[in-house]
N, C-alpha and C positions, 0 to 999 in steps of 0.2 A: 504494500500500500504506500502511496505517495500523496502528499498534500501540498498544494500550491494555490495561491490566490483565493484561499478559503474553500477550495474544492478538493475532494479526495478521489484518487484514481485507484480502481481495484480490478483485479482479475475476477473471473467468474466465481472461482472458489472462494476468494476473499470476500466477494459480495455476499455470498450465501452465509458465510460465517459471521460477517458484520451484521446482516439482517437478523440472524438468530439471536444476537445479543442486544439488539436495539430495542428500546422501549418507546412506544409512541402513544401519547394520551389521546390524540384525535381519533375518533371512530371513522374508519375507512369503509366506504361502500362501493367505490368504483376505481378502476384503473383505466386511464386514458392512453391511447396509442397515437403517436404523431410521427411525422418525419420532418427533418429540418428544412428540406428542399434546398434552401441556400442558408448555410454552407452545404455543399455536396462533396462527393468523393474527391473531386479535383482540388478541393481546398485542404484535404487531409494529407499530411506528409508521412504519417506513421509515428511522429514524435511530438506533434504540436497539439496534443489533447487539451492541455491547460489553456493555451493561447486561444484555441477555438471556443472553448467554454467561456473564457473571459470576454471574448468578443461578443458572444451571444448575450451575456449578462449586460454588457455595456449598451447593446442595442435595446434590450428590454427596459433598462432603467432610464437611459438618456433619450431614446426615441419614443418608446411607448409610455414612459412615465410610471412604470411599475416599480414597486419597492425593491425588487430583487429579480434574479433570473426566473423565468416563468416556470420551468420544469424542475421536478425533483431529481430526475436521473437522465443522463444522456448515454446511449449505447453507441459506441464507435465501431468503425469497420473492422478493426482488429479484435473486436469482442470485449474490449475493456469497458468498464462502467465508471462514469464520473458522477459524483453527487452534485446537486444544484441547490435549490432553496431548501430550507428546513422542512422536514416532514410534518412539523407541527403547524405549518402554514398551508392554506389551500393554494393550489396552483393558479396561474394566470394564463390559461390555455384555451378554454372553450367558453364563450360568452354565456353567462347565466347558468353554467353547468359545473362549476368548480368546487362547490361545497362537498366535503367528505370524499374527495378524490385524490388520487396520486397521478402525476403526469410523467410519462416516459417519452422523451424525444429520441428518435432513432436517427442518427447522423447519416444524411444522404438524401438523394432525390429518388424516390421509389415509384414515380409515375412510369407508365410505359415509355420505352426508349430513354429512360433515365439511367441511374446507376444499377448495376447488377449486384444485388446484395451478396456479400461474402458469406462463406459457410460459417466462419467464426462469429460474425455479427448475427446471423440467423439463429445460431445456437444460443447466443447470449440473450436475444430478445425473447425467445421461448422460455429460457430458464429464469430470467429476471421476472417475467410475468408469472410463472408458476410459483416462484419463491414468494412473491407478493400475495398471490392467492392463498397460499398456505399460511403466511404470516398473519393476514388479516381476515382469514376465515371466509373467503369469497368463492362462490361457485364459479365454474368456467361457463359463462353465459353472456349473451349479448347485452344484458342489462348491467352486468358488472365489469366486463371488459369492453370498452367502447372505442370506436374510431371517430376522430374529429369530423370526418366526412358525413357522419350521420346527423349532424346538427347544422342548422342554418348559421352562416357566418355572422349575420347582422344581429340576431336576437337569441340564438341558441336553441330555437325551436327544433325538436327532433322530428325530422321528416325522412330519415334514412337515405338521404342523398338525392331527393327528387327535385331540388332546385334551390339556388342560392347558397351552395355549399362549396367548401374547399375540397380538393382531392385528397388531402391529408388523411391517413399516412401514406397515400400513394395508390394510384390505379393498378399498380403491380405489386403491392405489399402482400406478400404471401398469396399471390394469385388474384388479388383484387381488393377493393375497399368497400364492397357491399356487405350487408348483413349475411347474405348467403355465402359469400367468400370467407367471412369469419367462421361461420358454422361448419363449412366444408373443409377449409384448409388450415386455419390457425387454431381454432378451439381444440381439434383432436391432438395437435402437437403439444399444446399446453397440458391437456389432460394426461397424455402419455408421460410427460415429464414429471407429473406428480406421482407417478409410480404407484398408483392405487391409494395414495394418501387420502383418507376420508376427511372431507371438509366438515367440521363440526357445525351443526346448525342449532345445537342446544345452547341457549343463552340463560338458563335458569340460575346460573351463578351471578348474573347481573341483577342487582337490586333495582336499579333504575338508570335512566340517562339524564344528563344535565348539559346545558349549553353555557359556555363561558360568556359572561356579560362584561367583565372587566377588560381593559385594553391588553393587560398582561396578567396572568395568574401564575404565581409561584407554586411549585410542588415541594412539600415539606415531609420530613421523615417521621412526624408524629402529628396527631390532630390538635395542634395548638400553634399560635402565631410565633411563639418564641423558639420553636424547634428549628433545627438546621434545614436548609434547603437540600433537596436530593441532588447530589453532585452529578449523577449519571443521567439526569433528565433535564431537558430544556424547559423553559417556561412555556406556558400554553397561552395562545392569543384568543382574542374575542371571536366568537362564532364557532369554536371547536366544540364538538359534542363528545362528552366523556362518559365512560362506563363507570358506574358506581357499584362497588362490591360490598361496602360496609359504611355505616354512618355513626358518628359519635359527636355530640355537642355541636351540631351543624358543621361538621367537617366530614368530607367524603373521601373514602379510600378508593383510589382509581387504578389500583393494580391488584390482580388476583393473588399474586405471590409475594409482593414486596410491600413494605410499610411506606407507601407513597400517598400523601393526603393533600387535598386542596380545601380551601375555605368555601363553604356553601353560600356565604354571603354574596359571592361574586358569580353565582350561577343561577340558572333558571331551569326547572325541570321540563323535559320534553318527552314526548311519547314516540316510540318507533312503530311505524305502520307500513303495510304493503298495499300497493295499488291492485284492486281486484276487477278493473275494467280494461278493455283493450287499449284505449287512449284516454288519458285524463288531462283536461285542459288546466293550465295554471293561469290564474287571473290576478290582476293588480289589487283586488279587493274581495270581500266576502259576499259575492253575488254574481249572477250571470250578466248583470248590466255593466260590470267592470270589464275592460278589455283583456283579451288573452295575450300572454307574453311568451309562453312556452308550453310544453306538455311533458308528461311522464307516462311510461308504458306499463302494461300489466306485469305484475310481479316485481316492479321496482320498489325499493325500500326508501322511505323518507322519514324525516323527523318533524313532528307537529309541535309547534311552539305556543300556539294559542288557538282557541276555538271561539266562534261567534256565529250564532244562528245556523248551526249545521254546516259551517265552513271552517276549514282548518288552515292556519298560517304555517307554512313549511320552511320558513327561514327568518332571519333577522330583518330582512327587507319585506316589501309588500308582495308576497307570493302566496296565493290562496287557492285551495282546491276544495271540492265538495266532499264532505265527510262521508256521504253515503257510498262512495267508491273506495273507501279505505277499510282494511282489516287490521285491527290493532293487536 
């Protein structure tokens, strides 16, 4: 492992070991797949990983106005993986679709007649995705592993690539960028890489879920403000949804195995729910007279922050869905 400019470069085996030790407070529901398009293979020399990652960060911060590089990981043509923004932060990669997600940028242009993906990079993309599915208890499904192409570029409305979409992660990304291409080509490879690992769907050990309402929330080693901060954990930022395993004096234990606690004063309880209709419109307010902004699909999981007249608010901003189409 090597660190430079705030990024860490890892081989595939190093990435797997690193992820097995990493503790993330934010609840993850989706993995996003992207390609960089530019830079592409012509910009990669085999040794300039850090320089290319820094250039992407500079573009994202200075040109786009984002707080950091948009992605959590970049997978390079030689199979190496570089870290990006903190996993405790939502990515800045798909409009209105970044909450509870992890973003993978795959270095290259994978449109037809673009770069021909190397065997090393292909193996890394499959393995990184499988490792993240195992780490965050995600089924291999088109609702949990998503392509940027499936969402409109302007508003993030999911239309599965029928108009107003980027080609990302590429029209030739593992044989194509459509949902059927994912299901026929990419999903089986990720499933095979899991080697029969059973994704646990039992969440009975979770007492409840809470959303962080403070700008930054520290994690402490005991349920009191005077206790030491957990050195191995980053602070958690506003909007992150945490799993609560125990409660004491309005402090919440957010690790199943470690004494890691946060103050309940700076959180709001939320409910986890699943969409039970084919397509559920997301509106800017609690009623059909409010305009649609995006949509969620059957079996997608969301978090409900507030309820009003049989409508549910599913984020810190104004995103509302009908309660009748949710299963809690």
